[in-house]
N, C-alpha and C positions, 0 to 999 in steps of 0.2 A: 504494500500500500504506500502511495506517495505521501511523504511527510513534508509539509511546508513550514519553513521556519517563521517565527514571529517577525524576524527582520525582513523577510521577503514580502510578507503581508503588509508591513508598514511601508515598504518601498512602493508597492502597488497602490496603496491609498494616497501616498504623497504625489505620485506621478499620474493620478487620475485614470489608472487602468481599471477595467471592469473586474470586480471581484465580489464574491458573496462570502462573507465570514459568518458562519451559521452555528449558533448555539442550539444543540439538540436536547437540552435538558428541559424540564418543565419551567413554565414562566416564573414561578416562585423562586426557583434556584437561580435562574437567569438574573432576576432582580437583585440578588445578593452581590453580584459583581460580574462584569463582562467588559470586553474592549469597547471603545466608544462606538465604532461603526458595526458592531456585531448585530445581526438580526436573530430572532428566536423562532424555532420551529421544532416542536417535540417530535420524537420518532413516530408516534402513532398518528401524526397528522401529515406526514410527508406525502403519502400516496394521495391524500385528499387535496393538498394545497400546492404541491410542487409545480405542476404544469402551469398554473396561473401565475405563481409568484416568480418562477424561473422560466420564462417563455423560450429562452434559447438553450438548446440541449448541450451546447459545448461551452457554456459560460463557466469560468473557473469558480468552483465552489469549494470552500475549505470548512470542514466540520470540526467541532470540538465538543468535549464535555469536561468534567472535572474528575475523571476516573470512572470505571464501572462498565466500559465497553459500549456505551450508547453511540459514540461516534462511528465505531466499526459497523454496528448494526444499521445505522442511518446510511452509511456509505453503500451498503449492499442494496438497500431499497432504492437509492438514487440510481445505482447502476442498472437495476432491473427496469427502471422507468426510462432508461436510455440516455442518461446523463454521462458524458464521457470524460469530463475533466473534474473529477471529485477527489480531493485530497483530504488529509487530516492535519490539523495543527500540531506541529511537533511538540510533544510534551503536554498537549491539551492546555487547559486553562493554567495549569501549573507552569507550563513552558512560557506562557505570556508573562506570568508573575516573575519568573526567574530572569526574564530578559529585562526586567526593570520597567515595564510599561504600565500605564495607568489602567485601573479597573474602575468602571463607573457603575453605580448602583441604580436601582429602580428600572422603569421601563420608559421607552421613548426618550432615552437619556440625551441623545445628541440634539434633538429638537428643543428640549428643555434647556440644555446648556446654551443653545443658540439664542433662545428667548432672553436668558440672563445677560448674554453678551449684547443684545439689542438694547436692553435697559441701561446697561453699563455705558455704552457708547453714545446713545441718543438721549440719555437722561429722561426716559419716558416718564411723564408726570403721573403721580398716583396719590390717592387719599387713603388714610387708614379707615378701618371699619367705623370707629367712633365718630369721625367727621362726617361720613356718609349718613350714619344714623341721625346725626344732628340735622343734616340737610333734609332728610325725609320728615323728621318731626316738625320742622318749621315750614314744611310745604314749599321748599325752595324750587326754583325753576330748573329741575334736573330731569334727565331721562336715563334710567339704568338699563343697559343692554347686556344680556347674558349671552356670551359668545360660545357656549357649549352646545352639544347636541341637544335637540329638544327633549329627549327622554331624560337626560341629566337634569335639565332645567325643571321638568315636571316632578322630579324626585324631591328637589328642594331648591329654593331660589332666594335671592335677596328681595325683601319686601318692595313691592311696586315694580319689580324688574320685568322686562319683556324679553322673550326669546328671539335673538337674532344671531344664528350661528355664524362663526367667524368670517367666512368668505362672503356672507350676505351683508356685512356691516356697511361697506361703502355704498351699496345699492339701497339698503333699507333705512339706515340711520337718518338720512334727511327726511324720510317720511314720518318716522317716529318723532323726530325733533326738528320740525321745519323752521323754527325760530332760531336764528344764529346766536341769540342770547341764552339759549338753553344749554346748560352744562351737560355733556354726555359722559356717563360713567360706565366703563366696560368691565364686566366681571367674568370670572370663570370659577372653578373650584379651588384652584391654587394660584399659580402665577403666570404660566406661559401664555395661555390663550388670552388672559387679561392684557398682558404686555403687547403681544402681537396684534390683538384687536385694536387696542388704543392707538398703537403706533401706525396701524393701517390707516385709520381715520386721519391722523396727523400727516402721514406721508401723502395722503390723497388731497390734502389741503382743505378739509372741511372748515368752515368759518367758526364753528363752535369751539368753546373750550372743551378739550377732551382729556380725560384722566382715566387711569386704571384703578380699580378697587384693589388696594394693596393686599395681597395674600388671599384674595377671593373669599369663597365661603369658609375656607379654613380660618382665615383671619377673623371673619365675622363670628364664627363659633367660638374661637378662643377668646374673643372680646366679651363673650357671654350674651350675645345678641340673638334674637329669635329669627329663624328662617321661615319662609312660607313653604307650604307643601301642596302639591297637586294643582298648581296653577297651569293655565293653558294660553296665556297671552303671547301672541306671535306678532312680530313686526310685519306690517302690511306690505304688499308688493308696491313697487314704484310704478308710476305712470310712464308712458313712452318718453316724455321729456326728462323725467328723473332718471330713467334707465340710460338715456343717451348721455346725460351729464355724468353719471357714475362711470360709464364706459370711458368717457374722455379723461376723467381724473385717474382712473385705474391704469389706462394705457400709458399715461405719462409716468406713473410710478414704475410700471413694468419696463419701460424704455430706459429709465435711469438705472434699473437693476441689470440691464443687459439681456432681457428676455428676447428670444427670437420668435418670429412669426412665420407660419407656413400655411399654404392653401392645401386643399385635398390632394393635388398632384404631388406636392412636396411631402405630404404625409405618406403617400404610397411609395415614394422613393426611400424614405426612412424605413418603412416596413419591409422593403425588399432587400435591405442591407443585412446579409447573413452574419456579419462580423460584430454587430452591436445589438445589445438588448434594448427593446423599445417597450415602454409602458405607456398605455393610453388610458387616461382617466377623465370622466365626466364629473366636474366638480359641483354640479348643482345638487339641490336637496333631493332625497330619494323619490318623492312623489313626481317631481319634474322629470327625473331620469326614467322612471317606469312608464310615464306617458309617451316618451319617444326620445331615443338617443341615437347618435351616430353609430353605425355598426362597428364592432370591434372595441368600443370603449366600455370600461367598467366604471361603476359608480364609486366615487370617493369624495364626499363633500369636502370643499376646499379647506375649511378650518381643521377638519380631522386629518386630511391629507398632510398638511403642514405639521400638525402635532404628532402624527403616527407614521411619518414617511419611512421609518426603518421597517415597519410592518408592510406597508403597501409596496415599497420598492426596495427589496433587500439586496439587489445588485447595485452596489456603490459604483458610480461611473457610468451607469446606464443613461439612456436618453428618456426623457419624459415629455409627453404631449398632453396638454390639457384642453378640454372642450367645454364650451358654455355658450348657449344661444344668445345671451345678452352681453357677454364679453367681460364685464367688470369682475366677476367672480374668478374667472380663469386668470385674468391679468394680475389681480392681487395675489392669488395663490402662487402663481408663477414667479412673481417678484420675490417672494420669500424663499421659494425653492432655489432660485438663482443665487441668492445671497448665501444659501447653505451649500453651494458648490455644485449644484446639479446643472446639467445641460438640458435646459427646459425650453419648450416651444408652446405657443398658443396657436390653436387651429383657427384660422380665419375662414369662415364658411363651414360647409359640411351639413348644416341643418336644413338646407334647401332641398336636398335629395331625399331618397327613401330612408326612413328612420325605423329602428327596431323598438318594439314595445316590450314591457316586462323587464325581468331581471331584478337584481337586488344588490347586496353588498358586493364589493370587488372580489372578496374571497369568502368561501363558505364559513359561516360562523362557528366559533368554538364553544364547547361546553365549559362548565366550571372546573373540570378536572385540572389540577395542577396550576390553577390561575393564581396570580399574585393579587392580593387585595390592596388596591390603591388606598393610601391614607386620606385621599380627598374625595372619595366617592361614597355615596350613601350617607346615612345620618347617625351611624353608631360607632364612629371612630374615636379612639381614646385620644385625649388631649396630648399626651406625651408623644404618640405616634405622629400626630399632625404637626407638632412643633419640630420634631426631628426631621420630618419631610421638608419643612421650610428651611431649616438650618442646612440641610443637604443642598437645596437649590441655591442658597446664598453662596455656597462654596464652589459652584460649577465654573465660574469664570476663571478662577485660579487653576482649577483642575484642567480646563481646556488648555491653558498656557503650558502646564506641565506636560500634557499629552503631545501637543504640537502637530497633530495630523489633520486638524479640522478644515483648514482652508476657507473658513467663513469670512465674509465681509459684510459691512452694514452701511447701507446708503444713507 
């Protein structure tokens, strides 16, 4: 079996070669420590997810575990599925440690680290939970926009908040808060989607004062403040004029980030290149996707795609094409992926031709087996675990610097 050294993997990451570094342990074990750009796929899910997540059969895949023979078993499954370039990390996770390289905790670690870098470099403004509660109590002119998935919002939300998932913010925030004197407060459960959401509106040049809720619902809970449960407020859709203005704003942001644009013929040329992995994602909300989407595109709502890019696109160095009939959601999502080092394109057109209906999540959903319990989801987390999670996030900028492989930039 081919053993790949940690040094060779680091070289591939630094030189932007395609590589998939894959942790085949359960998600809970993965969350205790892994390389920055590692993705996670347990052995019993390989046959279900591999073809969708690794569309090119000769992409270099490097498997590892922390002892116990899981990587060898995973390699056999990949080979049975027809993957020809599957190796093992020399020494497994222990070999990575022995090489002196960083291990990152939790899940979606590099997008969370990127979010911290954005706040660090752009000084994204934020307000603590106590200040936001005071604004609510005095009935100040504010609009609280929840950037998480709708199901997360419905589980628990900041009082008076409205669900506007991340990639929808530039499109729908002006509808929720049409008065430029209204202060917009963007929240999530922790930090990343609050930071990215608020900075999206700032980058897009909305005239409102925009701030993030510092530490999200975690900070709200730690402050002893009450959350709402079971709400269903959704940001309304923009009219044609508002959609055009959102598209204009988002396209300017994407241009500053270096996002490329292609038409359907250009997409066909990318898809015909056998040397490169190509991911195609429709970044609209699931209901819009199911109603009709460009053939070949999988659904990955833009805010979650940015948050969970390690899951959606485990081949680092691959190409990514985003589709959106209104444009602004794809442009804003692409702007963030470009800053995270991805070669990303936005599809111009494609919705005029025949569309496919139906479908669902980009990849088949997983069950609860082996799942890591996020300290920011649900309503039954212990205060110590929530505070430890925040402390971990605060340290990510320094850890990125020690690791030295990220290649991120911030516009």
